[in-house]
Structure formats: C-alpha cells, structure tokens
gemmi code that builds the backbone of each chain (N, CA, C; Angstrom):
import gemmi

chains = {
    "A": [
        ("UNK", (0.826, -1.180, -0.007), (0.006, 0.004, -0.028), (0.831, 1.260, -0.043)),
        ("UNK", (1.991, 1.213, -0.684), (2.938, 2.315, -0.724), (2.331, 3.461, -1.440)),
        ("UNK", (2.428, 4.676, -0.864), (1.726, 5.782, -1.394), (2.482, 6.301, -2.718)),
        ("UNK", (3.794, 6.569, -2.520), (4.629, 7.034, -3.664), (5.775, 6.067, -3.766)),
        ("UNK", (5.916, 5.427, -4.889), (7.054, 4.452, -5.052), (7.918, 4.872, -6.159)),
        ("UNK", (9.183, 4.520, -6.059), (10.162, 4.821, -7.069), (11.021, 3.556, -7.348)),
        ("UNK", (11.357, 3.448, -8.587), (12.287, 2.345, -8.991), (13.279, 2.873, -10.072)),
        ("UNK", (14.502, 2.500, -9.971), (15.087, 1.673, -8.841), (15.442, 2.491, -7.555)),
        ("UNK", (15.826, 1.847, -6.597), (16.193, 2.539, -5.354), (17.677, 3.016, -5.455)),
        ("UNK", (18.476, 2.144, -6.108), (19.877, 2.543, -6.413), (20.153, 2.339, -7.818)),
        ("UNK", (20.995, 3.164, -8.406), (21.314, 3.092, -9.800), (22.772, 3.586, -9.939)),
        ("UNK", (23.563, 2.639, -10.402), (25.045, 2.938, -10.605), (25.220, 2.815, -12.125)),
        ("UNK", (25.799, 3.819, -12.749), (25.989, 3.743, -14.174), (27.203, 4.555, -14.577)),
        ("UNK", (27.620, 4.413, -15.808), (28.795, 5.152, -16.296), (28.404, 6.422, -16.988)),
        ("UNK", (29.364, 7.309, -17.031), (29.162, 8.608, -17.776), (28.766, 8.302, -19.237)),
        ("UNK", (27.831, 9.086, -19.741), (27.460, 8.967, -21.130), (26.216, 8.100, -21.321)),
        ("UNK", (25.899, 7.304, -20.337), (24.758, 6.419, -20.525), (23.465, 7.215, -20.307)),
        ("UNK", (22.368, 6.538, -20.743), (21.013, 7.081, -20.605), (20.283, 6.130, -19.605)),
        ("UNK", (19.595, 6.746, -18.673), (18.853, 6.001, -17.677), (17.543, 6.619, -17.338)),
        ("UNK", (16.638, 5.835, -16.808), (15.333, 6.303, -16.417), (15.030, 5.937, -15.002)),
        ("UNK", (14.274, 6.786, -14.273), (13.758, 6.477, -12.949), (12.268, 6.627, -13.028)),
        ("UNK", (11.530, 5.617, -12.477), (10.129, 5.595, -12.528), (9.496, 5.922, -11.272)),
        ("UNK", (8.375, 6.641, -11.289), (7.637, 7.032, -10.073), (6.143, 6.787, -10.300)),
        ("UNK", (5.554, 6.239, -9.268), (4.099, 5.991, -9.268), (3.487, 6.396, -7.940)),
        ("UNK", (2.289, 6.981, -8.018), (1.595, 7.325, -6.754), (0.146, 6.756, -6.880)),
        ("UNK", (-0.244, 6.182, -5.719), (-1.597, 5.611, -5.659), (-2.552, 6.396, -4.806)),
        ("UNK", (-2.269, 7.722, -4.608), (-3.040, 8.524, -3.723), (-4.152, 9.314, -4.486)),
        ("UNK", (-4.159, 9.158, -5.785), (-5.117, 9.963, -6.555), (-4.849, 11.383, -6.656)),
        ("UNK", (-3.594, 11.798, -6.446), (-3.190, 13.144, -6.526), (-2.998, 13.624, -7.992)),
        ("UNK", (-3.198, 14.884, -8.168), (-3.113, 15.480, -9.513), (-1.753, 16.004, -9.875)),
        ("UNK", (-0.996, 16.268, -8.861), (0.358, 16.981, -9.084), (1.435, 16.055, -8.626)),
        ("UNK", (2.488, 15.928, -9.510), (3.670, 15.219, -9.173), (4.907, 16.046, -9.393)),
        ("UNK", (5.970, 15.705, -8.711), (7.180, 16.434, -8.701), (8.442, 15.632, -8.737)),
        ("UNK", (9.473, 16.162, -9.286), (10.835, 15.537, -9.110), (11.735, 16.578, -8.412)),
        ("UNK", (12.428, 16.050, -7.362), (13.408, 16.832, -6.661), (14.745, 16.170, -6.786)),
        ("UNK", (15.799, 17.020, -6.681), (17.161, 16.495, -6.623), (17.798, 16.871, -5.233)),
        ("UNK", (18.372, 15.941, -4.533), (19.162, 16.269, -3.358), (20.621, 16.005, -3.716)),
        ("UNK", (21.397, 17.068, -3.701), (22.791, 16.918, -4.162), (23.728, 16.676, -2.997)),
        ("UNK", (24.975, 16.670, -3.177), (25.941, 16.279, -2.157), (25.918, 17.322, -0.979)),
        ("UNK", (25.480, 18.539, -1.258), (25.380, 19.566, -0.259), (24.073, 19.482, 0.545)),
        ("UNK", (23.288, 18.482, 0.178), (22.019, 18.132, 0.947), (20.850, 19.089, 0.553)),
        ("UNK", (21.072, 19.996, -0.327), (19.919, 20.799, -0.713), (18.940, 20.005, -1.493)),
        ("UNK", (17.650, 20.156, -1.190), (16.551, 19.460, -1.861), (15.924, 20.499, -2.827)),
        ("UNK", (16.170, 20.331, -4.085), (15.673, 21.326, -5.071), (14.712, 20.720, -6.035)),
        ("UNK", (13.619, 21.558, -6.342), (12.646, 21.058, -7.282), (13.211, 21.080, -8.713)),
        ("UNK", (12.880, 20.114, -9.482), (13.324, 20.059, -10.895), (12.118, 20.338, -11.732)),
        ("UNK", (11.117, 19.545, -11.567), (9.905, 19.506, -12.420), (8.622, 19.299, -11.633)),
        ("UNK", (7.545, 19.848, -12.153), (6.220, 19.511, -11.513), (5.217, 19.365, -12.691)),
        ("UNK", (4.431, 18.384, -12.562), (3.302, 18.084, -13.525), (2.004, 18.066, -12.820)),
        ("UNK", (1.040, 18.711, -13.493), (-0.368, 18.589, -12.986), (-1.202, 18.023, -14.049)),
        ("UNK", (-1.763, 16.820, -13.746), (-2.611, 16.135, -14.741), (-1.906, 15.972, -16.098)),
        ("UNK", (-0.720, 15.511, -16.018), (0.119, 15.226, -17.213), (0.656, 16.583, -17.895)),
        ("UNK", (0.347, 17.718, -17.367), (0.862, 18.938, -17.906), (2.027, 19.555, -17.077)),
        ("UNK", (3.072, 19.914, -17.785), (4.183, 20.487, -17.124), (3.878, 21.844, -16.559)),
        ("UNK", (4.051, 22.075, -15.291), (3.767, 23.385, -14.707), (4.967, 24.043, -14.047)),
        ("UNK", (5.959, 23.277, -13.685), (7.209, 23.841, -13.148), (8.388, 23.156, -13.911)),
        ("UNK", (9.241, 24.019, -14.448), (10.430, 23.487, -15.107), (11.576, 24.385, -14.646)),
        ("UNK", (12.260, 23.935, -13.627), (13.418, 24.854, -13.157), (14.550, 24.698, -14.128)),
        ("UNK", (15.572, 25.483, -13.866), (16.704, 25.494, -14.773), (17.467, 24.219, -14.655)),
        ("UNK", (16.992, 23.297, -15.455), (17.595, 21.960, -15.501), (18.074, 21.659, -16.903)),
        ("UNK", (19.263, 21.048, -16.993), (19.741, 20.731, -18.390), (18.719, 19.951, -19.189)),
        ("UNK", (18.639, 20.210, -20.432), (17.702, 19.473, -21.277), (17.996, 18.009, -21.474)),
        ("UNK", (19.091, 17.555, -20.864), (19.297, 16.097, -20.834), (18.313, 15.414, -19.931)),
        ("UNK", (17.669, 16.169, -19.105), (16.629, 15.627, -18.146), (15.257, 15.876, -18.813)),
        ("UNK", (14.557, 14.802, -19.041), (13.236, 14.833, -19.662), (12.253, 14.038, -18.825)),
        ("UNK", (11.283, 14.777, -18.117), (10.238, 14.096, -17.411), (9.139, 13.647, -18.441)),
        ("UNK", (8.505, 12.566, -18.085), (7.397, 12.053, -18.929), (6.288, 11.576, -17.993)),
        ("UNK", (5.050, 12.029, -18.285), (3.917, 11.716, -17.484), (2.903, 10.960, -18.363)),
        ("UNK", (2.931, 9.635, -18.415), (1.974, 8.902, -19.204), (0.506, 9.116, -18.751)),
        ("UNK", (0.384, 9.202, -17.442), (-0.962, 9.446, -16.829), (-0.671, 10.140, -15.459)),
        ("UNK", (-1.732, 10.575, -14.844), (-1.483, 11.412, -13.661), (-0.939, 10.664, -12.466)),
        ("UNK", (-0.931, 9.311, -12.563), (-0.353, 8.522, -11.461), (1.135, 8.246, -11.627)),
        ("UNK", (1.684, 8.593, -12.804), (3.097, 8.251, -13.082), (3.820, 9.443, -13.605)),
        ("UNK", (5.079, 9.623, -13.102), (5.970, 10.596, -13.574), (7.346, 10.055, -13.593)),
        ("UNK", (7.817, 9.775, -14.795), (9.142, 9.198, -14.952), (10.170, 10.239, -15.352)),
        ("UNK", (11.411, 9.978, -14.998), (12.477, 10.945, -15.278), (13.533, 10.198, -16.138)),
        ("UNK", (13.733, 10.748, -17.294), (14.774, 10.116, -18.216), (15.954, 11.057, -18.309)),
        ("UNK", (17.165, 10.484, -18.158), (18.322, 11.363, -18.190), (19.256, 10.862, -19.275)),
        ("UNK", (19.600, 11.697, -20.193), (20.481, 11.346, -21.325), (21.940, 11.785, -21.011)),
        ("UNK", (22.866, 11.078, -21.549), (24.291, 11.437, -21.513), (24.699, 11.788, -20.066)),
        ("UNK", (24.542, 10.875, -19.180), (24.847, 11.076, -17.711), (26.186, 11.711, -17.507)),
        ("UNK", (26.308, 12.626, -16.560), (27.508, 13.254, -16.193), (27.745, 12.992, -14.729)),
        ("UNK", (29.019, 13.123, -14.313), (29.387, 12.914, -12.923), (28.547, 13.759, -11.960)),
        ("UNK", (28.179, 14.970, -12.374), (27.537, 15.906, -11.537), (26.077, 15.527, -11.366)),
        ("UNK", (25.631, 14.558, -12.093), (24.220, 14.110, -11.962), (24.077, 13.184, -10.732)),
        ("UNK", (25.176, 12.735, -10.228), (25.149, 11.897, -9.005), (24.411, 12.602, -7.884)),
        ("UNK", (23.372, 12.040, -7.392), (22.514, 12.629, -6.324), (21.470, 11.626, -5.933)),
        ("UNK", (20.612, 12.080, -4.976), (19.448, 11.336, -4.674), (18.254, 12.089, -5.318)),
        ("UNK", (17.458, 11.409, -6.050), (16.298, 11.980, -6.741), (15.042, 11.471, -6.066)),
        ("UNK", (14.224, 12.425, -5.628), (12.995, 12.112, -4.983), (11.790, 12.566, -5.833)),
        ("UNK", (10.821, 11.646, -5.899), (9.550, 11.935, -6.520), (8.581, 12.296, -5.434)),
        ("UNK", (7.561, 13.100, -5.701), (6.585, 13.487, -4.710), (5.289, 13.756, -5.401)),
        ("UNK", (4.242, 13.790, -4.632), (2.892, 14.104, -5.234), (2.056, 14.916, -4.219)),
        ("UNK", (1.109, 15.611, -4.684), (0.200, 16.374, -3.819), (-1.102, 16.580, -4.560)),
        ("UNK", (-2.162, 16.906, -3.773), (-3.424, 17.333, -4.390), (-3.148, 18.722, -5.019)),
        ("UNK", (-3.871, 18.957, -6.042), (-3.755, 20.228, -6.708), (-3.996, 21.367, -5.718)),
        ("UNK", (-3.031, 22.309, -5.648), (-3.169, 23.481, -4.791), (-2.855, 23.179, -3.379)),
        ("UNK", (-2.393, 21.955, -3.025), (-2.035, 21.624, -1.664), (-0.566, 21.427, -1.532)),
        ("UNK", (0.176, 22.486, -1.611), (1.614, 22.337, -1.672), (2.081, 21.743, -0.317)),
        ("UNK", (1.395, 22.048, 0.729), (1.886, 21.528, 2.047), (1.900, 20.045, 2.147)),
        ("UNK", (0.921, 19.397, 1.578), (0.903, 17.946, 1.719), (1.522, 17.264, 0.500)),
        ("UNK", (2.866, 17.419, 0.452), (3.555, 16.704, -0.533), (4.031, 15.393, -0.001)),
        ("UNK", (3.724, 14.330, -0.641), (4.073, 12.997, -0.158), (5.251, 12.577, -1.018)),
        ("UNK", (6.371, 12.193, -0.367), (7.595, 11.899, -1.052), (7.806, 10.417, -1.160)),
        ("UNK", (8.448, 9.991, -2.281), (8.890, 8.631, -2.440), (10.140, 8.431, -1.637)),
        ("UNK", (10.686, 7.191, -1.615), (11.862, 6.855, -0.790), (13.203, 7.385, -1.433)),
        ("UNK", (13.141, 7.787, -2.644), (14.357, 8.322, -3.225), (15.037, 7.247, -4.091)),
        ("UNK", (15.778, 7.734, -5.100), (16.618, 6.897, -5.933), (18.048, 7.501, -5.893)),
        ("UNK", (18.983, 6.696, -5.386), (20.375, 7.183, -5.305), (21.025, 6.853, -6.636)),
        ("UNK", (21.380, 7.875, -7.357), (22.058, 7.699, -8.630), (23.529, 8.013, -8.468)),
        ("UNK", (24.371, 7.087, -8.898), (25.765, 7.230, -8.907), (26.314, 7.132, -10.306)),
        ("UNK", (26.997, 8.148, -10.717), (27.537, 8.109, -12.111), (29.054, 8.034, -11.970)),
        ("UNK", (29.619, 6.993, -12.536), (31.085, 6.733, -12.444), (31.812, 7.059, -13.782)),
    ],
    "B": [
        ("UNK", (22.205, 30.932, -4.219), (21.411, 31.898, -3.466), (20.476, 31.127, -2.542)),
        ("UNK", (20.906, 31.054, -1.280), (20.079, 30.269, -0.311), (18.992, 31.136, 0.255)),
        ("UNK", (17.778, 30.872, -0.195), (16.624, 31.728, 0.277), (16.129, 31.182, 1.664)),
        ("UNK", (16.388, 29.926, 1.896), (15.975, 29.294, 3.180), (17.255, 28.683, 3.827)),
        ("UNK", (17.497, 29.167, 5.017), (18.800, 28.773, 5.684), (18.543, 28.043, 6.995)),
        ("UNK", (19.182, 26.915, 7.139), (19.211, 26.229, 8.447), (20.650, 26.192, 8.802)),
        ("UNK", (21.045, 27.062, 9.712), (22.452, 27.278, 9.970), (23.040, 26.219, 10.911)),
        ("UNK", (22.203, 25.443, 11.548), (22.731, 24.407, 12.444), (22.663, 23.062, 11.727)),
        ("UNK", (23.740, 22.489, 11.334), (23.656, 21.215, 10.636), (23.214, 20.041, 11.578)),
        ("UNK", (23.460, 20.208, 12.882), (23.133, 19.148, 13.777), (22.719, 19.741, 15.137)),
        ("UNK", (21.952, 18.909, 15.845), (21.479, 19.267, 17.192), (21.302, 18.030, 18.001)),
        ("UNK", (21.791, 18.034, 19.226), (21.714, 16.838, 20.071), (21.011, 17.253, 21.395)),
        ("UNK", (19.957, 16.526, 21.812), (19.246, 16.851, 23.020), (18.940, 15.579, 23.786)),
        ("UNK", (18.647, 15.752, 25.084), (18.320, 14.565, 25.856), (16.804, 14.336, 25.721)),
        ("UNK", (16.460, 13.041, 25.837), (15.114, 12.646, 25.877), (14.300, 13.400, 26.954)),
        ("UNK", (13.126, 13.893, 26.569), (12.303, 14.590, 27.559), (12.465, 16.087, 27.566)),
        ("UNK", (13.635, 16.560, 27.000), (13.874, 17.978, 26.937), (13.312, 18.574, 25.657)),
        ("UNK", (13.446, 19.866, 25.624), (12.911, 20.568, 24.330), (13.981, 20.581, 23.257)),
        ("UNK", (13.525, 20.346, 21.999), (14.378, 20.576, 20.853), (13.861, 21.805, 20.118)),
        ("UNK", (14.787, 22.629, 19.763), (14.411, 23.874, 19.062), (15.341, 23.878, 17.752)),
        ("UNK", (14.587, 23.778, 16.642), (15.281, 23.888, 15.333), (14.878, 25.174, 14.666)),
        ("UNK", (15.953, 25.864, 14.156), (15.780, 27.179, 13.601), (15.871, 27.236, 12.064)),
        ("UNK", (15.212, 28.299, 11.531), (15.246, 28.444, 10.106), (15.069, 29.972, 9.812)),
        ("UNK", (15.874, 30.444, 8.881), (15.862, 31.852, 8.438), (15.560, 31.848, 7.006)),
        ("UNK", (14.873, 32.973, 6.573), (14.657, 33.070, 5.121), (14.928, 34.501, 4.704)),
        ("UNK", (15.144, 34.641, 3.385), (15.496, 36.009, 2.889), (14.345, 36.568, 2.010)),
        ("UNK", (13.530, 35.713, 1.420), (12.553, 36.153, 0.425), (11.261, 36.610, 1.179)),
        ("UNK", (10.944, 37.933, 1.089), (9.807, 38.447, 1.750), (8.451, 38.005, 1.079)),
        ("UNK", (8.580, 37.386, -0.093), (7.395, 36.935, -0.812), (6.947, 35.566, -0.297)),
        ("UNK", (7.687, 34.947, 0.593), (7.274, 33.651, 1.118), (6.053, 33.890, 1.994)),
        ("UNK", (5.005, 33.021, 1.817), (3.849, 33.313, 2.658), (3.410, 32.023, 3.376)),
        ("UNK", (4.086, 30.919, 3.198), (3.678, 29.697, 3.746), (4.991, 28.888, 4.055)),
        ("UNK", (5.057, 28.324, 5.271), (6.271, 27.643, 5.737), (5.860, 26.302, 6.244)),
        ("UNK", (6.853, 25.342, 6.012), (6.515, 24.010, 6.308), (7.789, 23.351, 6.972)),
        ("UNK", (7.576, 22.367, 7.806), (8.653, 21.524, 8.264), (8.400, 20.107, 7.827)),
        ("UNK", (9.493, 19.498, 7.312), (9.466, 18.095, 6.927), (10.491, 17.376, 7.742)),
        ("UNK", (10.214, 16.082, 7.974), (11.054, 15.224, 8.717), (11.516, 14.127, 7.826)),
        ("UNK", (12.807, 13.768, 7.928), (13.284, 12.637, 7.062), (14.156, 11.724, 7.814)),
        ("UNK", (13.780, 10.397, 7.771), (14.586, 9.329, 8.246), (15.538, 8.858, 7.142)),
        ("UNK", (16.638, 8.237, 7.575), (17.577, 7.668, 6.564), (16.885, 6.708, 5.586)),
        ("UNK", (17.245, 6.814, 4.317), (16.768, 5.898, 3.324), (15.220, 6.048, 3.095)),
        ("UNK", (14.635, 7.143, 3.560), (13.213, 7.407, 3.269), (13.082, 8.762, 2.760)),
        ("UNK", (11.912, 9.054, 2.087), (11.662, 10.403, 1.667), (11.140, 11.328, 2.766)),
        ("UNK", (11.217, 12.579, 2.663), (10.746, 13.491, 3.633), (9.230, 13.310, 3.907)),
        ("UNK", (8.780, 13.493, 5.124), (7.366, 13.437, 5.423), (6.915, 14.768, 6.046)),
        ("UNK", (5.797, 15.244, 5.682), (5.277, 16.529, 6.177), (5.048, 16.446, 7.688)),
        ("UNK", (5.429, 17.492, 8.407), (5.268, 17.515, 9.884), (4.261, 18.552, 10.312)),
        ("UNK", (4.488, 19.845, 9.921), (3.717, 20.902, 10.402), (3.944, 22.079, 9.558)),
        ("UNK", (2.928, 22.942, 9.439), (3.105, 24.185, 8.607), (2.529, 25.378, 9.276)),
        ("UNK", (2.882, 26.536, 8.734), (2.256, 27.795, 9.270), (2.149, 28.815, 8.148)),
        ("UNK", (1.033, 29.496, 8.199), (0.786, 30.595, 7.184), (1.420, 31.870, 7.755)),
        ("UNK", (1.724, 32.768, 6.831), (2.383, 34.065, 7.283), (1.436, 34.933, 8.046)),
        ("UNK", (0.100, 34.632, 8.040), (-0.825, 35.438, 8.817), (-0.843, 35.031, 10.276)),
        ("UNK", (-0.145, 33.953, 10.546), (-0.129, 33.470, 11.939), (1.354, 33.598, 12.516)),
        ("UNK", (1.413, 33.560, 13.815), (2.786, 33.509, 14.400), (3.049, 32.235, 15.111)),
        ("UNK", (2.012, 31.374, 15.224), (2.205, 30.143, 15.944), (1.252, 29.084, 15.513)),
        ("UNK", (1.751, 27.851, 15.391), (0.870, 26.717, 15.033), (1.307, 25.550, 15.887)),
        ("UNK", (0.337, 24.887, 16.463), (0.735, 23.768, 17.399), (-0.005, 22.515, 16.961)),
        ("UNK", (0.690, 21.401, 17.059), (0.227, 20.094, 16.718), (0.826, 19.057, 17.624)),
        ("UNK", (0.177, 18.833, 18.759), (0.729, 17.834, 19.685), (1.995, 18.338, 20.270)),
        ("UNK", (3.035, 17.549, 20.148), (4.403, 17.918, 20.724), (5.130, 18.956, 19.843)),
        ("UNK", (4.617, 19.230, 18.715), (5.255, 20.075, 17.753), (4.627, 21.415, 17.623)),
        ("UNK", (5.414, 22.540, 17.753), (4.938, 23.888, 17.660), (5.896, 24.660, 16.666)),
        ("UNK", (5.329, 25.301, 15.761), (6.122, 26.194, 14.870), (5.829, 27.633, 15.189)),
        ("UNK", (6.913, 28.409, 15.344), (6.753, 29.787, 15.627), (7.277, 30.604, 14.356)),
        ("UNK", (6.598, 31.696, 14.085), (7.028, 32.495, 12.890), (7.240, 33.908, 13.412)),
        ("UNK", (8.347, 34.516, 13.143), (8.622, 35.894, 13.362), (8.967, 36.556, 12.094)),
        ("UNK", (7.956, 37.190, 11.470), (8.038, 37.723, 10.073), (9.057, 38.882, 10.038)),
        ("UNK", (9.077, 39.706, 11.057), (9.926, 40.845, 11.074), (11.418, 40.506, 10.988)),
        ("UNK", (11.686, 39.318, 11.680), (12.997, 38.782, 11.674), (13.269, 37.805, 10.540)),
        ("UNK", (12.225, 37.451, 9.796), (12.285, 36.452, 8.806), (12.905, 35.151, 9.406)),
        ("UNK", (12.265, 34.691, 10.504), (12.767, 33.562, 11.216), (11.635, 32.681, 11.649)),
        ("UNK", (11.845, 31.395, 11.557), (10.853, 30.451, 12.125), (11.606, 29.376, 12.874)),
        ("UNK", (10.888, 28.787, 13.894), (11.522, 27.749, 14.652), (10.480, 26.670, 14.929)),
        ("UNK", (11.034, 25.443, 15.030), (10.194, 24.290, 15.361), (10.557, 23.818, 16.769)),
        ("UNK", (9.653, 23.760, 17.675), (9.828, 23.304, 18.998), (9.202, 21.862, 19.116)),
        ("UNK", (9.971, 21.009, 19.654), (9.507, 19.625, 19.962), (9.655, 19.401, 21.456)),
        ("UNK", (8.494, 19.202, 22.138), (8.615, 18.987, 23.513), (7.480, 18.027, 23.976)),
        ("UNK", (7.798, 17.014, 24.727), (9.148, 16.530, 25.131), (9.720, 15.746, 23.951)),
        ("UNK", (11.028, 15.906, 23.753), (11.742, 15.170, 22.630), (11.765, 13.689, 23.017)),
        ("UNK", (11.627, 12.875, 21.966), (11.729, 11.418, 22.114), (12.764, 10.850, 21.158)),
        ("UNK", (13.359, 9.718, 21.504), (14.333, 9.073, 20.639), (13.892, 8.906, 19.194)),
        ("UNK", (12.600, 8.635, 19.012), (12.021, 8.409, 17.660), (11.955, 9.747, 16.831)),
        ("UNK", (12.232, 10.886, 17.486), (12.263, 12.083, 16.768), (13.574, 12.296, 16.056)),
        ("UNK", (14.597, 11.477, 16.389), (15.897, 11.620, 15.714), (15.748, 11.419, 14.247)),
        ("UNK", (16.071, 12.486, 13.511), (15.858, 12.502, 12.091), (16.467, 13.780, 11.560)),
        ("UNK", (16.424, 13.974, 10.222), (16.787, 15.282, 9.605), (15.507, 16.069, 9.407)),
        ("UNK", (15.526, 17.350, 9.874), (14.314, 18.194, 9.708), (14.670, 19.300, 8.681)),
        ("UNK", (13.752, 19.392, 7.691), (13.923, 20.397, 6.663), (12.882, 21.491, 6.831)),
        ("UNK", (13.275, 22.675, 6.757), (12.408, 23.820, 6.632), (12.115, 24.124, 5.179)),
        ("UNK", (10.954, 24.480, 4.849), (10.628, 24.787, 3.388), (9.639, 25.997, 3.461)),
        ("UNK", (9.615, 26.723, 2.287), (8.851, 27.897, 2.150), (8.257, 28.016, 0.747)),
        ("UNK", (7.092, 28.608, 0.699), (6.411, 28.773, -0.554), (6.125, 30.286, -0.841)),
        ("UNK", (6.291, 30.667, -2.058), (6.094, 32.053, -2.470), (4.575, 32.435, -2.595)),
        ("UNK", (4.202, 33.668, -2.444), (2.841, 34.106, -2.731), (2.604, 33.917, -4.208)),
        ("UNK", (1.380, 33.734, -4.581), (1.000, 33.681, -6.007), (0.533, 32.283, -6.290)),
        ("UNK", (0.523, 31.356, -5.323), (-0.035, 30.101, -5.590), (0.896, 29.171, -6.313)),
        ("UNK", (2.215, 29.494, -6.431), (3.146, 28.574, -7.084), (3.235, 27.259, -6.276)),
        ("UNK", (3.366, 26.135, -6.986), (3.446, 24.859, -6.326), (4.861, 24.640, -5.858)),
        ("UNK", (5.765, 25.578, -6.078), (7.167, 25.335, -5.768), (7.518, 25.536, -4.302)),
        ("UNK", (8.197, 24.641, -3.709), (8.726, 24.820, -2.365), (10.225, 24.972, -2.447)),
        ("UNK", (10.752, 25.891, -1.582), (12.213, 26.038, -1.418), (12.632, 25.458, -0.124)),
        ("UNK", (13.549, 24.595, -0.140), (13.975, 23.837, 1.041), (15.287, 24.375, 1.616)),
        ("UNK", (15.467, 24.271, 2.916), (16.743, 24.516, 3.551), (17.623, 23.181, 3.496)),
        ("UNK", (18.758, 23.261, 4.028), (19.690, 22.114, 3.968), (19.381, 21.027, 4.932)),
        ("UNK", (18.566, 21.376, 5.908), (18.218, 20.412, 6.962), (19.109, 20.491, 8.207)),
        ("UNK", (18.491, 20.112, 9.347), (19.237, 19.975, 10.634), (19.018, 18.533, 11.138)),
        ("UNK", (20.112, 17.887, 11.409), (20.037, 16.520, 11.938), (19.768, 16.572, 13.452)),
        ("UNK", (18.755, 16.076, 13.939), (18.401, 16.042, 15.321), (18.643, 14.688, 15.836)),
        ("UNK", (19.389, 14.621, 16.940), (19.624, 13.387, 17.670), (19.040, 13.495, 19.124)),
        ("UNK", (18.122, 12.685, 19.458), (17.583, 12.664, 20.754), (18.148, 11.478, 21.541)),
        ("UNK", (18.929, 11.740, 22.570), (19.593, 10.666, 23.270), (18.705, 10.155, 24.436)),
        ("UNK", (18.650, 8.872, 24.562), (17.832, 8.217, 25.606), (18.389, 8.590, 27.044)),
    ],
}
model = gemmi.Model(1)
for chain_id, residues in chains.items():
    chain = gemmi.Chain(chain_id)
    for i, (resn, *xyz) in enumerate(residues, 1):
        res = gemmi.Residue()
        res.name, res.seqid = resn, gemmi.SeqId(i, " ")
        for name, pos in zip(("N", "CA", "C"), xyz):
            atom = gemmi.Atom()
            atom.name, atom.element = name, gemmi.Element(name[0])
            atom.pos, atom.b_iso = gemmi.Position(*pos), 0.0
            res.add_atom(atom)
        chain.add_residue(res)
    model.add_chain(chain)
structure = gemmi.Structure()
structure.add_model(model)
structure.setup_entities()
C-alpha cells in the first residue's frame, strides 16, 4: 500500500549512459514532482506536472526529460549522464493546490562513475 | 542563493527535553512555511506548517513559531523522544499560488535516551 514508489532505489551507471527512474503514486493526486538532493544536501525542485501537464520546469539541463503517461506516473529520463548528476532523486505528489501535503517517495540514489 | 537557511547542521538533546530547530529566510514573498522530517533511506514526510498570517501553530508535541519581522521560524519539539531523531527540513512557498517549495539544507536532530 505504498503511497509514492520509485524504482530503482539505487542506480550505478557510467558517464554517457542514458537511464530512467520511474515514479508511481496511488493517492489519486493530481500533481507530481521531481526533486534532486545533491551532495550539499539541498533538496531542489526540478519539475512539476499537474494532470500530465508540465507546470514547473526549473533551470535543469535538457538532458533531463520528465514524462507523465498518466497522472499517477511521472518518470524521469536522463540522457548522456555526467558525474555531476550523481545525487538522490525524490519523486513527490500532492493534491492540486495543496503544496503543504507533498508525499515523497523513498528516493533513488544515482551514482555516475 | 540560499533563500531558506538552516544554519545548524546538527542538534543533540536529551530525551524529555525541548528541541528547538531554527530556520531563516530571505525572500519576503514567502507566505507559507513547512517543516518536513526525514529518516535515513526514506523520503521527507510533512510535519507541520504555518501561514504568514499566523505567528504560531501547534500540533501535539510540535509547535512552529514565525517571526516575520526577523524572517525567522523555529520548530519546537517537547518533550523530545528518541524516535524524533531525524533530519528536519524547513521549506517555504512564495505568494502567488506557485506549487514550488524552497527547502533548507536540513538539521540533523539526535535525541539521546
């Protein structure tokens, strides 16, 4: 009965590869997010989708492409991985307009070697 | 540009005593503030929030205080319990209904039995 799930939990890959992280929520929420927590521990928003529509797109390299096949899923595809992409990536969801109740997934630790 | 600052990376208190976690912000457009709690290998979970029209919000053992003139908020946990040991993130939202949250770096709280 996991509310927000992410796969995989750990991802180790080499520079230049392309990888995807999947996120699913079973809460019936309309809005989903991707956050990045870097080595300095800052949790920064990358993207937000509402009902499959992109509503927040922070200054993120275009190597990162979110895809929302339906409102319960928000996947993150990363092309040409770089060392600096190593971080923990968190997916989250919330009801539309309820920024306070963001429910986070367990995170995906991406290591680029 | 750190708009939300948590200047204490760690805090250690004895069980039963009060824990006070501090957060400062620089953006006067922030109108809603939240605290999230994070255990290792898990995503952050929402703890408590406060609107800028209030100066205090209480929920059980947790109280958040907001001092707008000082651009400062604090989270009080009393009495502290060992299960409260976690990283606490302060977050803020701008006026205008944006879904975007800005997070601080977090403070690691350790409650000793």
